[in-house]
PLY file of the C-alpha trace (Angstrom):
ply
format ascii 1.0
element vertex 577
property float x
property float y
property float z
element edge 576
property int vertex1
property int vertex2
end_header
122.35 -15.86 -144.33
124.51 -14.11 -146.88
122.90 -11.60 -149.01
123.16 -12.37 -152.68
123.51 -9.57 -155.28
120.63 -9.21 -157.78
120.83 -11.53 -160.82
120.68 -8.56 -163.19
123.59 -6.88 -161.62
125.65 -10.10 -161.49
124.98 -10.80 -165.13
125.94 -7.27 -166.08
129.22 -7.50 -164.14
130.06 -10.71 -165.87
129.32 -9.32 -169.25
131.14 -6.16 -168.35
134.22 -8.12 -167.39
134.07 -10.21 -170.53
134.06 -7.15 -172.84
137.21 -5.07 -172.41
136.11 -2.64 -175.09
132.84 -1.93 -173.36
134.84 -1.37 -170.07
136.95 1.19 -171.93
133.93 2.99 -173.27
132.30 3.15 -169.85
135.56 4.36 -168.29
135.84 7.06 -171.02
132.32 8.23 -170.59
132.85 8.66 -166.85
135.74 11.16 -167.55
134.08 12.85 -170.54
130.51 13.52 -169.29
130.74 17.16 -170.40
131.61 16.24 -173.96
128.87 13.65 -174.09
126.24 16.07 -172.75
127.40 18.75 -175.22
126.87 16.41 -178.13
123.54 14.93 -176.89
122.15 18.36 -176.03
123.19 19.72 -179.55
121.31 16.87 -181.24
118.36 17.50 -178.93
118.24 21.20 -179.86
118.43 20.45 -183.60
115.57 17.91 -183.15
113.46 20.39 -181.35
114.09 23.64 -183.14
115.49 22.48 -186.50
112.27 23.03 -188.43
112.19 26.71 -187.47
115.89 27.45 -188.31
114.95 29.57 -191.35
111.77 31.20 -190.14
111.25 34.77 -191.22
111.57 37.94 -189.17
108.30 38.31 -187.28
106.60 40.63 -184.76
109.18 42.99 -183.26
111.96 41.59 -185.45
110.75 43.80 -188.30
111.49 47.01 -186.28
114.38 45.64 -184.23
116.38 44.09 -187.10
114.94 44.25 -190.59
114.12 48.00 -190.52
116.75 49.01 -188.03
119.57 50.91 -189.87
121.62 51.19 -186.61
122.62 47.56 -186.90
124.42 48.12 -190.20
127.05 50.36 -188.66
129.09 49.63 -185.56
129.24 53.25 -184.70
125.42 53.54 -184.78
125.13 50.28 -182.74
127.41 51.57 -180.00
124.93 54.34 -179.27
122.84 51.84 -177.43
125.44 52.11 -174.69
124.65 55.77 -174.45
120.88 55.64 -174.75
117.91 53.35 -173.95
115.71 51.85 -176.60
112.09 52.78 -176.44
109.19 50.24 -176.38
105.49 49.93 -175.76
104.71 53.49 -176.96
101.67 52.04 -178.83
100.28 50.50 -175.67
101.22 52.91 -172.83
101.25 56.76 -172.62
104.88 57.57 -172.76
105.83 53.90 -173.03
109.18 52.90 -171.53
112.76 52.26 -172.48
115.17 49.38 -171.82
118.87 49.36 -171.54
120.31 46.24 -173.18
123.38 47.26 -175.26
124.83 43.82 -175.47
121.65 42.54 -177.05
121.99 45.08 -179.78
125.65 44.33 -180.16
124.85 40.74 -180.73
122.19 41.57 -183.31
124.57 43.88 -185.06
127.21 41.06 -185.19
124.65 38.83 -186.92
123.69 41.65 -189.20
127.25 42.09 -190.35
127.84 38.29 -190.64
124.49 37.23 -192.19
123.16 40.50 -193.74
119.42 40.21 -193.43
119.30 36.45 -193.61
117.06 35.34 -190.77
118.56 31.81 -190.71
121.81 33.11 -189.29
119.94 35.09 -186.57
117.97 31.96 -185.64
121.17 29.93 -185.52
122.68 32.35 -183.01
119.61 32.00 -180.80
119.82 28.23 -180.82
123.52 28.37 -179.93
122.88 30.67 -177.02
120.06 28.37 -175.78
122.22 25.33 -176.16
125.11 26.87 -174.35
122.82 27.92 -171.54
121.78 24.37 -171.15
125.39 23.19 -171.16
126.53 25.73 -168.60
123.59 24.84 -166.34
124.74 21.21 -166.56
128.22 22.31 -165.47
126.71 24.34 -162.54
124.73 21.35 -161.31
127.71 19.08 -161.51
129.78 21.60 -159.54
126.99 21.44 -156.92
127.65 17.70 -156.64
124.34 16.84 -158.32
124.51 13.31 -159.89
125.36 13.32 -163.57
122.12 11.69 -164.76
120.00 13.94 -162.74
121.82 17.00 -163.94
121.56 15.83 -167.54
117.84 15.05 -167.21
117.14 18.49 -165.74
119.00 20.41 -168.42
117.56 18.38 -171.40
114.01 18.86 -170.11
114.69 22.48 -169.66
116.10 22.91 -173.17
112.87 21.30 -174.43
110.31 23.10 -172.33
107.63 24.48 -174.64
107.11 27.74 -172.73
110.65 28.81 -173.53
110.07 28.67 -177.25
109.25 32.39 -177.40
112.72 33.31 -176.02
114.37 30.96 -178.56
112.34 30.79 -181.76
111.67 34.61 -181.73
114.96 36.40 -182.65
114.03 39.50 -180.56
113.63 37.17 -177.53
117.37 36.67 -177.56
117.88 39.00 -174.68
116.80 36.16 -172.34
119.18 33.40 -173.55
122.03 35.98 -173.79
121.38 37.16 -170.23
121.01 33.55 -169.00
124.54 32.64 -170.26
126.15 35.42 -168.35
124.03 34.72 -165.36
125.04 31.12 -165.14
128.71 32.07 -165.71
128.40 34.48 -162.81
127.02 31.63 -160.62
129.89 29.38 -161.72
132.35 32.14 -160.66
130.51 32.49 -157.40
130.67 28.78 -156.73
134.36 28.74 -157.53
134.97 31.75 -155.23
133.08 30.06 -152.42
135.34 27.07 -152.91
138.83 28.73 -153.45
138.38 32.37 -152.43
140.55 33.60 -155.33
140.36 37.35 -155.88
140.58 36.81 -159.68
137.49 34.71 -159.55
135.75 37.51 -157.76
136.84 39.88 -160.52
135.50 37.54 -163.26
132.23 37.34 -161.23
131.95 41.13 -161.40
132.75 41.13 -165.25
130.17 38.48 -166.15
127.57 39.95 -163.87
127.87 43.24 -165.68
127.48 41.34 -169.04
124.35 39.78 -167.72
122.95 43.23 -166.61
123.83 44.80 -169.98
121.88 42.02 -171.73
118.65 42.20 -169.70
117.56 44.04 -166.62
116.29 40.72 -165.09
119.94 39.98 -164.30
119.50 42.13 -161.18
118.37 38.79 -159.77
121.96 37.40 -159.90
122.76 38.75 -156.45
119.84 36.96 -154.74
120.53 33.75 -156.74
124.20 34.01 -155.71
123.12 34.22 -152.03
120.80 31.22 -152.55
123.71 29.26 -154.06
125.92 30.26 -151.07
123.24 29.27 -148.57
123.01 25.74 -150.02
126.82 25.47 -150.32
128.66 23.41 -147.67
131.84 25.58 -148.35
130.26 28.95 -147.88
132.26 31.00 -145.28
130.45 34.12 -144.04
133.26 36.44 -145.22
133.00 34.99 -148.71
129.24 35.51 -148.69
129.91 39.09 -147.84
132.52 39.55 -150.49
130.15 38.14 -153.12
127.30 40.36 -151.82
129.45 43.54 -151.99
130.74 42.67 -155.46
127.19 42.07 -156.77
126.02 45.35 -155.14
128.83 47.15 -156.93
127.82 45.67 -160.33
124.26 46.43 -159.76
125.25 50.09 -158.78
127.30 50.52 -162.03
124.46 49.23 -164.07
121.76 51.47 -162.43
123.99 54.52 -162.88
124.67 53.72 -166.51
121.01 53.08 -167.09
120.14 56.40 -165.51
122.69 58.28 -167.60
121.35 56.65 -170.82
117.83 57.92 -169.86
116.29 54.47 -169.82
113.15 53.91 -167.64
110.70 51.19 -167.18
106.97 51.97 -167.25
105.79 53.35 -163.90
102.97 52.38 -161.74
102.20 50.88 -158.37
102.81 47.18 -157.69
99.81 44.92 -157.84
100.18 43.12 -154.53
96.69 41.82 -154.37
97.14 39.47 -157.39
100.77 38.30 -156.86
99.58 34.84 -155.93
97.20 34.65 -158.83
99.89 35.63 -161.38
102.48 33.36 -159.75
100.38 30.20 -160.03
99.22 31.14 -163.50
102.86 31.15 -164.64
103.42 27.77 -162.93
100.47 26.39 -164.87
101.90 27.59 -168.12
105.22 25.85 -167.40
103.49 22.66 -166.41
100.89 22.49 -169.16
101.67 24.98 -172.00
98.53 24.14 -173.92
97.54 27.66 -174.97
100.39 29.88 -175.91
100.44 33.52 -177.17
103.25 35.87 -178.05
101.35 38.97 -176.49
99.63 38.57 -173.18
98.65 42.12 -172.20
95.10 40.97 -171.71
95.97 37.96 -169.54
96.56 39.98 -166.41
93.58 39.78 -163.91
92.08 42.94 -162.49
94.11 44.44 -159.70
91.48 44.08 -157.01
91.09 41.78 -154.01
88.92 38.74 -154.53
88.31 35.29 -153.02
90.48 33.72 -155.76
93.22 36.25 -155.12
93.12 35.62 -151.39
93.29 31.85 -151.91
96.24 32.29 -154.23
98.06 34.48 -151.72
97.50 31.85 -149.00
98.78 29.15 -151.41
101.82 31.32 -152.08
102.57 31.52 -148.33
102.16 27.81 -148.11
104.60 27.42 -151.07
107.22 29.43 -149.14
106.54 27.31 -146.06
107.15 24.17 -148.16
110.54 25.51 -149.28
111.51 26.16 -145.64
110.40 22.78 -144.64
112.24 21.04 -147.43
115.53 22.94 -147.18
117.19 20.26 -144.98
115.10 17.17 -145.80
115.28 17.60 -149.56
117.72 20.44 -150.30
117.88 20.02 -154.19
114.11 20.35 -154.69
114.07 23.20 -152.15
116.92 24.95 -154.08
115.00 24.58 -157.32
111.70 25.99 -155.89
113.55 28.85 -154.24
115.29 29.57 -157.58
111.87 29.59 -159.32
110.33 31.88 -156.71
113.25 34.39 -156.83
113.17 34.54 -160.66
109.40 34.65 -161.02
108.08 36.91 -158.35
109.15 40.21 -159.88
106.97 39.43 -162.90
103.92 38.75 -160.71
102.86 42.36 -160.16
105.76 43.47 -158.06
107.62 45.23 -160.82
105.31 47.16 -163.14
105.74 45.80 -166.75
103.79 47.10 -169.71
102.78 43.65 -170.87
101.82 42.35 -167.48
102.57 38.82 -168.31
104.68 37.11 -171.02
105.89 33.52 -171.65
109.52 34.67 -172.02
109.54 36.05 -168.53
109.72 32.45 -167.11
112.92 31.54 -169.10
115.06 31.91 -165.99
112.50 30.77 -163.51
111.68 27.57 -165.49
115.12 26.13 -164.75
114.37 25.99 -161.06
110.97 24.58 -161.72
112.42 21.68 -163.87
115.13 21.07 -161.29
112.55 20.72 -158.47
110.37 18.30 -160.54
113.28 16.09 -161.67
114.92 16.07 -158.27
111.71 15.19 -156.51
110.99 12.30 -158.71
114.75 11.14 -158.80
115.28 11.28 -155.09
111.91 9.85 -154.03
112.25 6.93 -151.66
108.68 5.74 -151.95
107.57 2.64 -153.81
106.30 4.68 -156.59
109.71 6.15 -157.52
109.79 4.39 -160.84
106.26 5.59 -161.61
107.19 9.16 -160.82
110.29 8.96 -163.07
108.21 7.54 -165.91
105.62 10.28 -165.54
108.37 12.97 -165.72
109.83 11.33 -168.85
106.42 11.10 -170.53
105.67 14.68 -169.53
109.06 15.73 -171.08
108.41 13.83 -174.31
104.91 15.37 -174.58
106.52 18.77 -174.05
109.01 18.16 -176.73
106.39 17.16 -179.24
104.32 20.30 -178.35
107.44 22.39 -178.68
108.11 21.08 -182.32
104.51 22.07 -183.19
104.90 25.55 -181.66
108.19 26.18 -183.63
106.25 25.76 -186.81
104.00 28.69 -185.96
107.07 30.97 -185.90
107.71 29.97 -189.52
104.61 31.86 -190.70
103.60 35.25 -189.09
99.89 34.69 -189.99
99.84 31.27 -188.31
101.66 32.73 -185.33
99.24 35.51 -184.80
96.18 33.42 -185.37
97.31 30.79 -182.90
98.03 33.48 -180.35
94.73 35.14 -180.86
93.00 31.91 -179.97
94.42 32.36 -176.54
94.33 36.14 -176.20
91.54 37.29 -178.60
91.39 40.83 -177.11
94.99 41.71 -177.92
94.88 44.87 -180.06
98.56 44.46 -180.94
98.15 40.94 -182.19
95.08 41.91 -184.32
97.03 44.77 -185.80
100.07 42.62 -186.49
97.85 39.99 -188.13
96.31 42.77 -190.27
99.78 43.90 -191.32
100.74 40.31 -192.12
97.59 39.90 -194.27
98.26 43.35 -196.01
101.80 42.19 -196.83
100.57 38.96 -198.29
97.85 40.81 -200.46
94.73 39.81 -198.42
93.55 43.26 -198.02
89.90 42.44 -197.00
91.15 40.21 -194.24
93.68 42.93 -193.19
90.85 45.48 -192.95
88.78 43.15 -190.87
91.62 42.72 -188.37
92.23 46.53 -188.19
88.60 47.16 -187.53
88.53 44.51 -184.74
91.43 46.21 -183.06
89.72 49.56 -183.36
86.62 48.23 -181.82
88.72 47.29 -178.71
90.54 50.60 -178.81
89.31 53.33 -181.25
92.50 55.44 -180.41
95.02 52.73 -181.42
97.17 54.53 -183.93
98.96 51.55 -185.71
95.48 50.08 -186.55
94.28 53.52 -187.73
97.24 53.77 -190.05
96.58 50.28 -191.25
93.02 51.13 -192.31
94.46 54.21 -194.14
96.87 51.86 -196.07
94.06 49.61 -197.11
91.87 52.63 -198.13
94.81 53.94 -200.24
95.19 50.62 -201.95
91.51 50.61 -202.67
91.81 54.06 -204.31
89.94 55.86 -201.62
92.59 58.72 -201.20
90.32 60.97 -199.26
89.49 58.31 -196.70
93.12 57.35 -196.43
94.19 60.97 -195.82
91.45 61.29 -193.25
92.76 58.20 -191.34
96.41 59.41 -191.48
95.42 62.84 -190.14
93.36 61.23 -187.43
96.44 59.20 -186.39
98.51 62.43 -186.23
95.82 64.08 -184.17
95.91 61.28 -181.59
99.71 60.94 -181.67
101.42 64.00 -183.11
104.93 62.52 -182.72
104.09 59.42 -184.86
106.55 59.60 -187.75
104.88 56.61 -189.61
101.72 58.60 -190.06
103.63 61.61 -191.54
105.57 59.28 -193.78
102.40 57.58 -195.13
100.65 60.97 -195.52
103.73 62.32 -197.38
103.71 59.37 -199.81
99.93 59.80 -200.30
100.40 63.48 -200.94
103.01 62.71 -203.68
100.78 60.22 -205.24
97.99 62.80 -205.46
100.41 65.35 -207.01
100.59 67.58 -203.96
104.38 67.95 -204.07
104.75 70.70 -201.46
102.65 68.81 -198.93
104.60 65.71 -199.61
107.96 67.37 -198.99
106.53 68.94 -195.90
105.14 65.77 -194.33
108.24 63.66 -195.18
110.50 66.40 -193.69
108.52 66.23 -190.46
108.95 62.42 -190.46
112.78 62.89 -190.75
112.75 65.53 -188.07
110.94 63.11 -185.64
113.24 60.21 -186.38
116.50 61.08 -188.25
117.74 57.50 -188.13
114.81 56.00 -190.19
115.90 55.65 -193.90
112.24 55.35 -195.19
111.35 59.03 -195.24
114.74 59.91 -196.87
114.03 57.30 -199.52
110.51 58.60 -200.21
111.79 62.21 -200.27
114.50 61.15 -202.68
111.79 59.80 -205.07
109.92 63.07 -204.78
112.98 65.12 -205.69
113.88 62.76 -208.50
110.44 63.02 -210.03
110.79 66.78 -209.80
114.09 66.68 -211.64
115.98 68.02 -208.55
118.82 65.63 -208.93
121.05 67.39 -206.35
118.58 66.95 -203.45
117.64 63.48 -204.64
121.21 62.33 -204.55
121.58 63.78 -201.00
118.54 61.83 -199.85
119.62 58.53 -201.47
123.18 59.01 -200.03
121.58 59.44 -196.60
119.60 56.26 -197.09
122.77 54.31 -197.90
124.54 55.79 -194.90
121.72 54.44 -192.64
121.01 51.26 -194.64
124.21 50.26 -196.56
123.44 48.33 -199.68
119.81 49.20 -199.95
118.92 47.98 -203.53
116.21 50.60 -204.30
118.41 53.52 -203.26
121.39 52.21 -205.16
119.25 51.72 -208.36
117.75 55.19 -208.15
121.20 56.80 -207.38
122.69 55.05 -210.42
119.79 56.07 -212.64
120.40 59.73 -211.73
124.11 59.60 -212.15
123.73 57.91 -215.55
121.69 60.86 -216.91
124.10 63.53 -215.59
0 1
1 2
2 3
3 4
4 5
5 6
6 7
7 8
8 9
9 10
10 11
11 12
12 13
13 14
14 15
15 16
16 17
17 18
18 19
19 20
20 21
21 22
22 23
23 24
24 25
25 26
26 27
27 28
28 29
29 30
30 31
31 32
32 33
33 34
34 35
35 36
36 37
37 38
38 39
39 40
40 41
41 42
42 43
43 44
44 45
45 46
46 47
47 48
48 49
49 50
50 51
51 52
52 53
53 54
54 55
55 56
56 57
57 58
58 59
59 60
60 61
61 62
62 63
63 64
64 65
65 66
66 67
67 68
68 69
69 70
70 71
71 72
72 73
73 74
74 75
75 76
76 77
77 78
78 79
79 80
80 81
81 82
82 83
83 84
84 85
85 86
86 87
87 88
88 89
89 90
90 91
91 92
92 93
93 94
94 95
95 96
96 97
97 98
98 99
99 100
100 101
101 102
102 103
103 104
104 105
105 106
106 107
107 108
108 109
109 110
110 111
111 112
112 113
113 114
114 115
115 116
116 117
117 118
118 119
119 120
120 121
121 122
122 123
123 124
124 125
125 126
126 127
127 128
128 129
129 130
130 131
131 132
132 133
133 134
134 135
135 136
136 137
137 138
138 139
139 140
140 141
141 142
142 143
143 144
144 145
145 146
146 147
147 148
148 149
149 150
150 151
151 152
152 153
153 154
154 155
155 156
156 157
157 158
158 159
159 160
160 161
161 162
162 163
163 164
164 165
165 166
166 167
167 168
168 169
169 170
170 171
171 172
172 173
173 174
174 175
175 176
176 177
177 178
178 179
179 180
180 181
181 182
182 183
183 184
184 185
185 186
186 187
187 188
188 189
189 190
190 191
191 192
192 193
193 194
194 195
195 196
196 197
197 198
198 199
199 200
200 201
201 202
202 203
203 204
204 205
205 206
206 207
207 208
208 209
209 210
210 211
211 212
212 213
213 214
214 215
215 216
216 217
217 218
218 219
219 220
220 221
221 222
222 223
223 224
224 225
225 226
226 227
227 228
228 229
229 230
230 231
231 232
232 233
233 234
234 235
235 236
236 237
237 238
238 239
239 240
240 241
241 242
242 243
243 244
244 245
245 246
246 247
247 248
248 249
249 250
250 251
251 252
252 253
253 254
254 255
255 256
256 257
257 258
258 259
259 260
260 261
261 262
262 263
263 264
264 265
265 266
266 267
267 268
268 269
269 270
270 271
271 272
272 273
273 274
274 275
275 276
276 277
277 278
278 279
279 280
280 281
281 282
282 283
283 284
284 285
285 286
286 287
287 288
288 289
289 290
290 291
291 292
292 293
293 294
294 295
295 296
296 297
297 298
298 299
299 300
300 301
301 302
302 303
303 304
304 305
305 306
306 307
307 308
308 309
309 310
310 311
311 312
312 313
313 314
314 315
315 316
316 317
317 318
318 319
319 320
320 321
321 322
322 323
323 324
324 325
325 326
326 327
327 328
328 329
329 330
330 331
331 332
332 333
333 334
334 335
335 336
336 337
337 338
338 339
339 340
340 341
341 342
342 343
343 344
344 345
345 346
346 347
347 348
348 349
349 350
350 351
351 352
352 353
353 354
354 355
355 356
356 357
357 358
358 359
359 360
360 361
361 362
362 363
363 364
364 365
365 366
366 367
367 368
368 369
369 370
370 371
371 372
372 373
373 374
374 375
375 376
376 377
377 378
378 379
379 380
380 381
381 382
382 383
383 384
384 385
385 386
386 387
387 388
388 389
389 390
390 391
391 392
392 393
393 394
394 395
395 396
396 397
397 398
398 399
399 400
400 401
401 402
402 403
403 404
404 405
405 406
406 407
407 408
408 409
409 410
410 411
411 412
412 413
413 414
414 415
415 416
416 417
417 418
418 419
419 420
420 421
421 422
422 423
423 424
424 425
425 426
426 427
427 428
428 429
429 430
430 431
431 432
432 433
433 434
434 435
435 436
436 437
437 438
438 439
439 440
440 441
441 442
442 443
443 444
444 445
445 446
446 447
447 448
448 449
449 450
450 451
451 452
452 453
453 454
454 455
455 456
456 457
457 458
458 459
459 460
460 461
461 462
462 463
463 464
464 465
465 466
466 467
467 468
468 469
469 470
470 471
471 472
472 473
473 474
474 475
475 476
476 477
477 478
478 479
479 480
480 481
481 482
482 483
483 484
484 485
485 486
486 487
487 488
488 489
489 490
490 491
491 492
492 493
493 494
494 495
495 496
496 497
497 498
498 499
499 500
500 501
501 502
502 503
503 504
504 505
505 506
506 507
507 508
508 509
509 510
510 511
511 512
512 513
513 514
514 515
515 516
516 517
517 518
518 519
519 520
520 521
521 522
522 523
523 524
524 525
525 526
526 527
527 528
528 529
529 530
530 531
531 532
532 533
533 534
534 535
535 536
536 537
537 538
538 539
539 540
540 541
541 542
542 543
543 544
544 545
545 546
546 547
547 548
548 549
549 550
550 551
551 552
552 553
553 554
554 555
555 556
556 557
557 558
558 559
559 560
560 561
561 562
562 563
563 564
564 565
565 566
566 567
567 568
568 569
569 570
570 571
571 572
572 573
573 574
574 575
575 576
């Protein structure tokens, strides 16, 4: 008996043949899949993140961008190639310092292009995320992954809610920027494995250095390259070795540059007992991002062995066993799971990190996670294949809806911190940031309430102590405010902000000499901060010392070109001379 083709297929073929224009469109689409995906993914990004395109600077954006004078001068920005940028001094003794000069270069570019309009900065973040998705699509197609499977994977990854922190938060740009260079390096690696061109190997080295100078997580490019080579049918051993040596050279250059710049991550022993617990916690966040927070220093479980920790470690070993078992039976899901494991494990207690856990840490790992899910559903040979595909589609649409809601939180600092505190209520940093947001909006009683809650959790937390001093000063209790500022200085003698506020308070009370002394100390601690120069200029101007006032305002304009307050005060002095 002759097999007869399905009626639906026969009808489609007849309709197809009877419509030459449709045939032309289908033929064109086969040869222009990249252009179609580029357009579709652009529309998808706008749909998902469009409502947050003009959100304000929030969280660390205030220090990194709005109040960072280094971004207004290319010369000052280039110093990030010579020195690390400090972080977490308010949470860790000594804190740490990162070495990400290309991040600062990109922020400086936006600063010169858009001034301090956050819309432009957000636009750059969206473009970087979009291009990361497009390059991932190219990589999958180069790996001979079917077009629809590649497109579905990348669209789902672009709309994954857990990645919103790296995209909607301007300071999270370091991850999309690094990701672009990382995928480019893998594309160069794939091309080298195929053709063996020495020029491709050189470009692999160049883009790998770009990734490393964007974020230290790019150290994972080398193991990911080896993973790609392992799953490649064209991988000759000598080309594996060439890629490995080139990657090792790039890592060595980066580590030496980092050492010369004096950058260092927070120290501490690895937390091996809770690796499994942290790993599956991250997986749960990627799968069901119901409760999200921008600061998860309180999410890390205690570093001690327990039944749950033991079960999680056993589960992690089984996870690795599953990857090994799948490597030949289902190579694409195995590739995705291995990618996720390589990118996620360093953030599971192996590498000491001040925050312990953070949503943005899964930006790279989540691509492998999505690939494994989509490939498993797509390639399933069971009777429930259609049901699995439908479940993945519904899960992706649910995630997109959840992402659009999350993006709105980034439009309002108060809403962002309040939503995050519902998940991590013991975060002193979030409580202090919420207090500062309330203070800025004029809700001083709510601000004081937040500062006090932070101090209940940590009585020595200097930013919250300074915040209470600010509220006391606004309430007219100068003695109490001075007491809080001096308490902050006692706890952290190198805190320039405390000296700056104390100097402004002394001037307000008519203690000119003390004001000059405190503001001068603030300048000595951080000569690149324009705020104490501006305050000291006001002091000199009120004293009638025009010469010193002009010097201070000139310094402000050198650090922060176009500062309106400094320009106004400088013109006022010049008009009276």
